[in-house]
NUTOR-646622 format. One record per residue (C-alpha): residue number from 1; residue in one letter; chain; x, y, z. Coordinates in steps of 0.1 Angstrom, whole numbers. Layout:
<sites>
   fifi   marfi   filum      xx      yy      zz
    NUM       A       A       X       Y       Z
...
</sites>
This chain:
<sites>
   fifi   marfi   filum      xx      yy      zz
      1       M       A    -156      -5     178
      2       K       A    -191       5     183
      3       R       A    -219     -11     162
      4       Q       A    -230      22     148
      5       T       A    -194      30     136
      6       I       A    -192      -3     119
      7       R       A    -226       2     102
      8       Y       A    -214      37      90
      9       G       A    -183      21      76
     10       I       A    -202      -5      57
     11       A       A    -226      21      43
     12       G       A    -195      42      33
     13       C       A    -180      12      15
     14       I       A    -212       6      -4
     15       V       A    -213      43     -14
     16       A       A    -177      41     -25
     17       L       A    -185      10     -47
     18       A       A    -214      28     -63
     19       A       A    -192      59     -69
     20       A       A    -165      39     -86
     21       T       A    -190      22    -108
     22       I       A    -207      55    -118
     23       Y       A    -172      70    -124
     24       A       A    -164      42    -148
     25       V       A    -197      44    -166
     26       V       A    -195      81    -170
     27       R       A    -159      80    -184
     28       L       A    -166      51    -208
     29       Y       A    -201      56    -220
     30       V       A    -211      92    -214
     31       L       A    -178     109    -223
     32       W       A    -169      83    -249
     33       Q       A    -133      80    -237
     34       R       A    -111      50    -240
     35       I       A    -103      29    -210
     36       D       A     -72      42    -193
     37       S       A     -53      36    -161
     38       S       A     -75      57    -139
     39       V       A    -106      36    -147
     40       L       A     -85       4    -141
     41       L       A     -71      17    -109
     42       V       A    -104      27     -95
     43       N       A    -122      -4    -105
     44       V       A     -97     -32     -99
     45       I       A     -76     -19     -70
     46       G       A    -104       2     -55
     47       F       A    -129     -27     -56
     48       A       A    -104     -51     -40
     49       A       A     -95     -26     -12
     50       I       A    -132     -18      -5
     51       A       A    -141     -55      -5
     52       G       A    -113     -62      20
     53       I       A    -126     -34      42
     54       L       A    -162     -48      39
     55       I       A    -151     -83      49
     56       Y       A    -132     -69      79
     57       L       A    -161     -48      91
     58       T       A    -186     -77      86
     59       K       A    -164     -99     108
     60       K       A    -162     -72     135
     61       E       A    -200     -68     135
     62       R       A    -204    -106     139
     63       E       A    -179    -107     167
     64       L       A    -199     -79     185
     65       E       A    -231     -99     180
     66       E       A    -215    -130     194
     67       D       A    -202    -111     224
     68       E       A    -236     -97     231
     69       L       A    -251    -132     230
     70       F       A    -226    -146     255
     71       R       A    -228    -115     277
     72       D       A    -266    -121     284
</sites>
């Protein structure tokens, strides 16, 4: 993977986390709806999946940095 692709992936994950949080706030506080399965799915499962992807991308970025150090 290229470094730029990894950084775009990390930025996309951060945007997805923000979107999930905004979705939950809008549903719960702005629309005054009760918590339902969609909010739980987005927050619990979505956050876990996005966190896993972030961890993977961060490890890949560090591996690329280490490879560059040893290449020089």
